[in-house]
PQR file with spaces between the fields and no chain letter, atoms N, CA, C, O and H, PARSE charges and radii, in Angstrom:
ATOM       1  N    MET     1       0.803   -1.068   -0.009 -0.4000 1.5000
ATOM       2  CA   MET     1       0.038   -0.150    0.062 -0.0000 2.0000
ATOM       3  C    MET     1       0.940    1.259    0.004  0.5500 1.7000
ATOM       4  O    MET     1       1.867    1.472    0.784 -0.5500 1.4000
ATOM       5  N    HIS     2       0.517    2.192   -1.052 -0.4000 1.5000
ATOM       6  CA   HIS     2       1.324    3.395   -1.091 -0.0000 2.0000
ATOM       7  C    HIS     2       0.663    4.655   -0.302  0.5500 1.7000
ATOM       8  O    HIS     2      -0.507    4.976   -0.512 -0.5500 1.4000
ATOM       9  H    HIS     2      -0.237    2.019   -1.686  0.4000 1.0000
ATOM      10  N    ALA     3       1.398    5.264    0.512 -0.4000 1.5000
ATOM      11  CA   ALA     3       0.852    6.238    1.253 -0.0000 2.0000
ATOM      12  C    ALA     3       0.660    7.723    0.442  0.5500 1.7000
ATOM      13  O    ALA     3       1.688    8.135   -0.095 -0.5500 1.4000
ATOM      14  H    ALA     3       2.348    5.003    0.683  0.4000 1.0000
ATOM      15  N    SER     4      -0.321    8.400    0.330 -0.4000 1.5000
ATOM      16  CA   SER     4      -0.340    9.636   -0.263 -0.0000 2.0000
ATOM      17  C    SER     4       0.509   10.590    0.276  0.5500 1.7000
ATOM      18  O    SER     4       0.910   10.450    1.432 -0.5500 1.4000
ATOM      19  H    SER     4      -1.156    8.065    0.766  0.4000 1.0000
ATOM      20  N    ASP     5       0.894   11.699   -0.513 -0.4000 1.5000
ATOM      21  CA   ASP     5       1.676   12.947   -0.075 -0.0000 2.0000
ATOM      22  C    ASP     5       1.100   13.535    1.228  0.5500 1.7000
ATOM      23  O    ASP     5       1.842   13.987    2.100 -0.5500 1.4000
ATOM      24  H    ASP     5       0.569   11.813   -1.452  0.4000 1.0000
ATOM      25  N    ALA     6      -0.302   13.515    1.341 -0.4000 1.5000
ATOM      26  CA   ALA     6      -1.046   14.294    2.252 -0.0000 2.0000
ATOM      27  C    ALA     6      -0.893   13.456    3.497  0.5500 1.7000
ATOM      28  O    ALA     6      -0.687   14.042    4.560 -0.5500 1.4000
ATOM      29  H    ALA     6      -0.904   13.148    0.633  0.4000 1.0000
ATOM      30  N    ASP     7      -0.975   12.118    3.467 -0.4000 1.5000
ATOM      31  CA   ASP     7      -0.947   11.247    4.775 -0.0000 2.0000
ATOM      32  C    ASP     7       0.640   11.563    5.157  0.5500 1.7000
ATOM      33  O    ASP     7       0.807   11.847    6.343 -0.5500 1.4000
ATOM      34  H    ASP     7      -1.142   11.641    2.603  0.4000 1.0000
ATOM      35  N    THR     8       1.624   11.556    4.467 -0.4000 1.5000
ATOM      36  CA   THR     8       2.991   11.657    4.914 -0.0000 2.0000
ATOM      37  C    THR     8       3.231   12.864    5.505  0.5500 1.7000
ATOM      38  O    THR     8       3.933   12.898    6.515 -0.5500 1.4000
ATOM      39  H    THR     8       1.488   11.325    3.503  0.4000 1.0000
ATOM      40  N    ASP     9       2.662   14.077    4.944 -0.4000 1.5000
ATOM      41  CA   ASP     9       2.727   15.422    5.568 -0.0000 2.0000
ATOM      42  C    ASP     9       1.985   15.466    6.832  0.5500 1.7000
ATOM      43  O    ASP     9       2.412   16.212    7.713 -0.5500 1.4000
ATOM      44  H    ASP     9       2.092   14.050    4.123  0.4000 1.0000
ATOM      45  N    VAL    10       0.998   14.811    7.024 -0.4000 1.5000
ATOM      46  CA   VAL    10       0.428   14.791    8.303 -0.0000 2.0000
ATOM      47  C    VAL    10       1.142   13.970    9.260  0.5500 1.7000
ATOM      48  O    VAL    10       1.250   14.252   10.453 -0.5500 1.4000
ATOM      49  H    VAL    10       0.651   14.205    6.308  0.4000 1.0000
ATOM      50  N    ARG    11       1.705   12.778    8.604 -0.4000 1.5000
ATOM      51  CA   ARG    11       2.460   12.126    9.654 -0.0000 2.0000
ATOM      52  C    ARG    11       3.760   12.827   10.348  0.5500 1.7000
ATOM      53  O    ARG    11       4.070   12.870   11.538 -0.5500 1.4000
ATOM      54  H    ARG    11       1.617   12.549    7.635  0.4000 1.0000
ATOM      55  N    LYS    12       4.438   13.382    9.159 -0.4000 1.5000
ATOM      56  CA   LYS    12       5.590   14.471    9.654 -0.0000 2.0000
ATOM      57  C    LYS    12       5.338   15.481   10.484  0.5500 1.7000
ATOM      58  O    LYS    12       6.171   15.842   11.315 -0.5500 1.4000
ATOM      59  H    LYS    12       4.186   13.347    8.191  0.4000 1.0000
ATOM      60  N    LEU    13       4.036   16.107   10.335 -0.4000 1.5000
ATOM      61  CA   LEU    13       3.626   17.272   11.293 -0.0000 2.0000
ATOM      62  C    LEU    13       3.301   16.558   12.639  0.5500 1.7000
ATOM      63  O    LEU    13       3.772   17.005   13.685 -0.5500 1.4000
ATOM      64  H    LEU    13       3.359   15.814    9.660  0.4000 1.0000
ATOM      65  N    SER    14       2.490   15.438   12.628 -0.4000 1.5000
ATOM      66  CA   SER    14       2.340   14.891   14.054 -0.0000 2.0000
ATOM      67  C    SER    14       3.725   14.634   14.787  0.5500 1.7000
ATOM      68  O    SER    14       3.940   14.994   15.944 -0.5500 1.4000
ATOM      69  H    SER    14       2.108   15.076   11.778  0.4000 1.0000
ATOM      70  N    GLU    15       4.620   13.983   13.997 -0.4000 1.5000
ATOM      71  CA   GLU    15       5.905   13.780   14.800 -0.0000 2.0000
ATOM      72  C    GLU    15       6.509   14.847   15.248  0.5500 1.7000
ATOM      73  O    GLU    15       7.177   14.849   16.282 -0.5500 1.4000
ATOM      74  H    GLU    15       4.445   13.690   13.057  0.4000 1.0000
ATOM      75  N    SER    16       6.297   15.999   14.394 -0.4000 1.5000
ATOM      76  CA   SER    16       7.064   17.170   14.887 -0.0000 2.0000
ATOM      77  C    SER    16       6.457   17.812   16.392  0.5500 1.7000
ATOM      78  O    SER    16       7.101   18.157   17.383 -0.5500 1.4000
ATOM      79  H    SER    16       5.754   15.997   13.554  0.4000 1.0000
ATOM      80  N    LEU    17       5.074   17.827   16.171 -0.4000 1.5000
ATOM      81  CA   LEU    17       4.196   18.136   17.185 -0.0000 2.0000
ATOM      82  C    LEU    17       4.693   17.473   18.575  0.5500 1.7000
ATOM      83  O    LEU    17       4.873   18.075   19.633 -0.5500 1.4000
ATOM      84  H    LEU    17       4.551   17.546   15.366  0.4000 1.0000
ATOM      85  N    ILE    18       4.871   16.090   18.326 -0.4000 1.5000
ATOM      86  CA   ILE    18       5.031   15.184   19.390 -0.0000 2.0000
ATOM      87  C    ILE    18       6.276   15.424   20.031  0.5500 1.7000
ATOM      88  O    ILE    18       6.335   15.458   21.260 -0.5500 1.4000
ATOM      89  H    ILE    18       4.725   15.601   17.466  0.4000 1.0000
ATOM      90  N    SER    19       7.541   15.637   19.123 -0.4000 1.5000
ATOM      91  CA   SER    19       8.849   16.026   19.514 -0.0000 2.0000
ATOM      92  C    SER    19       8.850   17.164   20.219  0.5500 1.7000
ATOM      93  O    SER    19       9.469   17.272   21.277 -0.5500 1.4000
ATOM      94  H    SER    19       7.492   15.609   18.124  0.4000 1.0000
ATOM      95  N    LEU    20       8.179   18.076   19.710 -0.4000 1.5000
ATOM      96  CA   LEU    20       8.163   19.494   20.500 -0.0000 2.0000
ATOM      97  C    LEU    20       7.350   19.599   21.788  0.5500 1.7000
ATOM      98  O    LEU    20       7.539   20.543   22.555 -0.5500 1.4000
ATOM      99  H    LEU    20       7.676   17.989   18.851  0.4000 1.0000
ATOM     100  N    LEU    21       6.432   18.630   22.044 -0.4000 1.5000
ATOM     101  CA   LEU    21       5.828   18.381   23.219 -0.0000 2.0000
ATOM     102  C    LEU    21       6.633   17.738   24.134  0.5500 1.7000
ATOM     103  O    LEU    21       6.607   18.183   25.282 -0.5500 1.4000
ATOM     104  H    LEU    21       6.279   17.863   21.421  0.4000 1.0000
ATOM     105  N    PHE    22       7.493   16.594   23.842 -0.4000 1.5000
ATOM     106  CA   PHE    22       8.497   16.127   24.731 -0.0000 2.0000
ATOM     107  C    PHE    22       9.537   17.085   24.844  0.5500 1.7000
ATOM     108  O    PHE    22      10.030   17.163   25.969 -0.5500 1.4000
ATOM     109  H    PHE    22       7.514   16.233   22.909  0.4000 1.0000
ATOM     110  N    TYR    23       9.985   17.812   23.995 -0.4000 1.5000
ATOM     111  CA   TYR    23      11.085   18.857   24.341 -0.0000 2.0000
ATOM     112  C    TYR    23      10.347   19.846   25.402  0.5500 1.7000
ATOM     113  O    TYR    23      10.958   20.076   26.445 -0.5500 1.4000
ATOM     114  H    TYR    23       9.585   17.749   23.081  0.4000 1.0000
ATOM     115  N    CYS    24       9.245   20.365   25.231 -0.4000 1.5000
ATOM     116  CA   CYS    24       8.773   21.368   26.254 -0.0000 2.0000
ATOM     117  C    CYS    24       8.677   20.653   27.661  0.5500 1.7000
ATOM     118  O    CYS    24       8.907   21.288   28.690 -0.5500 1.4000
ATOM     119  H    CYS    24       8.749   20.179   24.383  0.4000 1.0000
ATOM     120  N    LEU    25       8.355   19.413   27.679 -0.4000 1.5000
ATOM     121  CA   LEU    25       8.259   18.605   28.967 -0.0000 2.0000
ATOM     122  C    LEU    25       9.500   18.397   29.518  0.5500 1.7000
ATOM     123  O    LEU    25       9.614   18.541   30.735 -0.5500 1.4000
ATOM     124  H    LEU    25       8.168   18.897   26.843  0.4000 1.0000
ATOM     125  N    LEU    26      10.431   18.092   28.870 -0.4000 1.5000
ATOM     126  CA   LEU    26      11.809   17.747   29.201 -0.0000 2.0000
ATOM     127  C    LEU    26      12.704   19.153   29.700  0.5500 1.7000
ATOM     128  O    LEU    26      13.398   19.272   30.710 -0.5500 1.4000
ATOM     129  H    LEU    26      10.339   17.975   27.881  0.4000 1.0000
ATOM     130  N    LEU    27      12.501   19.884   28.918 -0.4000 1.5000
ATOM     131  CA   LEU    27      13.178   21.199   28.865 -0.0000 2.0000
ATOM     132  C    LEU    27      12.495   22.672   28.833  0.5500 1.7000
ATOM     133  O    LEU    27      12.797   23.553   28.028 -0.5500 1.4000
ATOM     134  H    LEU    27      11.937   19.787   28.098  0.4000 1.0000
ATOM     135  N    PRO    28      11.471   22.780   29.908 -0.5600 1.5000
ATOM     136  CA   PRO    28      10.471   23.739   29.993  0.2800 2.0000
ATOM     137  C    PRO    28      11.122   25.148   29.834  0.5500 1.7000
ATOM     138  O    PRO    28      10.550   26.024   29.186 -0.5500 1.4000
ATOM     139  N    LYS    29      12.281   25.343   30.412 -0.4000 1.5000
ATOM     140  CA   LYS    29      13.107   26.515   30.320 -0.0000 2.0000
ATOM     141  C    LYS    29      13.400   26.977   28.775  0.5500 1.7000
ATOM     142  O    LYS    29      13.171   28.090   28.301 -0.5500 1.4000
ATOM     143  H    LYS    29      12.746   24.632   30.938  0.4000 1.0000
ATOM     144  N    GLU    30      13.857   26.055   28.235 -0.4000 1.5000
ATOM     145  CA   GLU    30      14.338   26.104   26.821 -0.0000 2.0000
ATOM     146  C    GLU    30      13.192   26.530   25.886  0.5500 1.7000
ATOM     147  O    GLU    30      13.291   27.447   25.071 -0.5500 1.4000
ATOM     148  H    GLU    30      14.042   25.151   28.620  0.4000 1.0000
ATOM     149  N    CYS    31      11.963   25.685   26.106 -0.4000 1.5000
ATOM     150  CA   CYS    31      10.840   25.755   25.344 -0.0000 2.0000
ATOM     151  C    CYS    31      10.241   27.201   25.542  0.5500 1.7000
ATOM     152  O    CYS    31       9.784   27.771   24.551 -0.5500 1.4000
ATOM     153  H    CYS    31      11.883   24.940   26.768  0.4000 1.0000
ATOM     154  N    SER    32      10.220   27.798   26.724 -0.4000 1.5000
ATOM     155  CA   SER    32       9.692   29.182   26.943 -0.0000 2.0000
ATOM     156  C    SER    32      10.360   30.211   26.355  0.5500 1.7000
ATOM     157  O    SER    32       9.788   31.300   26.305 -0.5500 1.4000
ATOM     158  H    SER    32      10.590   27.335   27.529  0.4000 1.0000
ATOM     159  N    GLN    33      11.583   30.076   25.845 -0.4000 1.5000
ATOM     160  CA   GLN    33      12.355   31.063   25.345 -0.0000 2.0000
ATOM     161  C    GLN    33      11.779   31.570   24.024  0.5500 1.7000
ATOM     162  O    GLN    33      12.345   32.474   23.410 -0.5500 1.4000
ATOM     163  H    GLN    33      12.047   29.191   25.886  0.4000 1.0000
C-alpha cells in the first residue's frame, strides 16, 4: 500500500508536534524562550 503525500505530510507534522511536546516537557525553560 502506498501512502499519499497528504498522509506523509500529516505524519511528519504529527511527529514534529510530539517531538516539540516532549522537548517542552523535558526542557520547559528552553521551550519558553
